[in-house]
Structures are given as C-alpha cells and as structure tokens.
C-alpha positions in Angstrom: 0.0 0.0 0.0 1.7 3.2 -1.2 0.3 5.4 1.6 2.6 3.7 4.1 5.7 3.2 2.0 8.5 5.6 1.2 12.1 6.2 1.7 14.0 8.2 4.3 17.7 8.5 4.0 19.8 10.3 6.7 23.1 11.9 5.7 25.6 14.0 7.6 26.2 17.2 5.5 28.7 19.2 7.6 30.2 19.8 11.1 31.1 23.3 12.3 32.8 24.4 15.5 31.9 28.1 16.1 32.9 29.7 19.4 30.1 29.4 22.0 30.7 32.6 24.0 32.5 35.9 23.3 35.7 36.3 25.2 35.7 32.7 26.3 38.7 30.3 25.9 39.1 29.2 22.3 38.3 25.6 23.3 34.8 26.6 24.4 32.9 25.7 21.3 29.6 24.3 20.1 29.7 21.5 17.6 27.0 22.0 14.9 26.2 18.9 13.0 24.0 19.5 9.9 22.0 16.5 8.9 20.1 16.1 5.7 17.0 13.8 5.5 16.0 12.7 2.0 12.3 11.8 2.0 10.9 10.2 -1.1 7.4 8.9 -1.9 6.0 7.2 -4.9 2.4 6.5 -6.0 0.8 4.8 -9.0 -2.6 6.6 -8.8 -1.9 10.4 -9.0 0.4 13.2 -8.2 -2.1 14.5 -5.6 -2.1 11.2 -3.8 1.7 11.1 -4.0 1.9 14.5 -2.5 -0.5 13.6 0.3 1.5 10.4 1.0 4.8 12.5 1.1 3.2 15.0 3.6 2.0 12.1 5.8 5.5 10.5 5.7 7.1 13.9 6.6 4.6 14.4 9.4 5.4 11.0 10.9 9.2 11.6 10.5 9.0 15.0 12.1 6.9 13.7 15.0 9.5 11.0 15.7 12.4 13.4 15.5 10.7 16.1 17.7 9.7 13.6 20.3 13.4 13.1 21.1 15.3 16.4 20.5 18.6 14.6 21.4 18.3 12.0 18.7 18.8 9.2 21.2 21.4 11.1 23.1 23.7 11.9 20.1 23.2 15.7 20.4 22.4 18.1 23.2 19.6 20.0 21.3 18.4 21.0 17.9 19.3 24.2 16.1 16.9 27.1 15.8 15.3 26.1 12.5 14.3 23.1 10.5 14.2 23.6 6.7 12.0 21.5 4.4 12.7 21.9 0.7 10.5 20.2 -1.9 13.1 19.0 -4.3 11.4 17.3 -7.2 8.1 16.1 -8.6 8.4 13.5 -11.4 6.2 11.2 -13.4 7.9 8.3 -15.1 5.7 5.8 -17.0 2.7 5.4 -14.6 4.6 6.2 -11.3 4.5 9.6 -9.6 7.5 10.4 -7.4 8.0 13.3 -5.1 11.0 14.2 -2.9 11.6 16.5 0.0 14.9 17.4 1.6 14.8 18.2 5.4 17.8 20.0 6.9 18.3 19.9 10.7 21.2 21.0 12.8 22.1 19.2 16.0 24.0 21.0 18.7 26.7 19.5 21.0 28.5 21.7 23.5 32.2 20.9 23.6 35.0 22.4 25.7 38.6 21.8 26.7 37.6 22.6 30.3 37.5 19.8 32.8 
C-alpha cells in the first residue's frame, strides 16, 4: 500500500565548531552537525495522492524526531530552524514520485575545560 511506504535517507552534511561565547577560551565551542534527510514517496494513482503520502511521511518523521530532541542522546539539542525543501516532482511511466529534503542541525557543547 503506497500510503505507508516511502524512503527516508539520513546523511551528515557538515560539522562546524563556532565559538560558544564571546571572550571565552578558544576551546569553548559548540559542535553544529548539519543532517540532511532525503524523504521520497511514490504512488501509482496520481500526483495529488503522492503529495498527500509524502506529507504524511514527513509528518510521521518530524513527529518521531521532535519527540526526542537529542536524537537518542547523540546531540544536546536541535538548532533554531528546520528547513523542508520540496526538491522534485516526477512522473515516469505510470509512477508519480515526489521528494523533499529536510535540513536539521544538531548542537553539541564541547569544551577543553574539565
């Protein structure tokens, strides 16, 4: 059943280490891990049903992610914004495919202080 199938790929895009506080020791930094979630849905009936299924998949994914802002303890918190970009809408033969890219930044406080 196409309403409950889809693909979610999780990829690390970049890691930044900006200073956490002005005037603090250079080792007082915040690790910012940017993650990209590729969300893809296909449907044999119509583009509208494919879009509805993609939105349902995105909603379930975001609910799961936001229920644990630490991603299972791998980050301290999430960044200020979550970006959803609708990347492509395709029809090949009788299959409609739609894709969204979700960009989320996880924050980890790091320091050389003991």
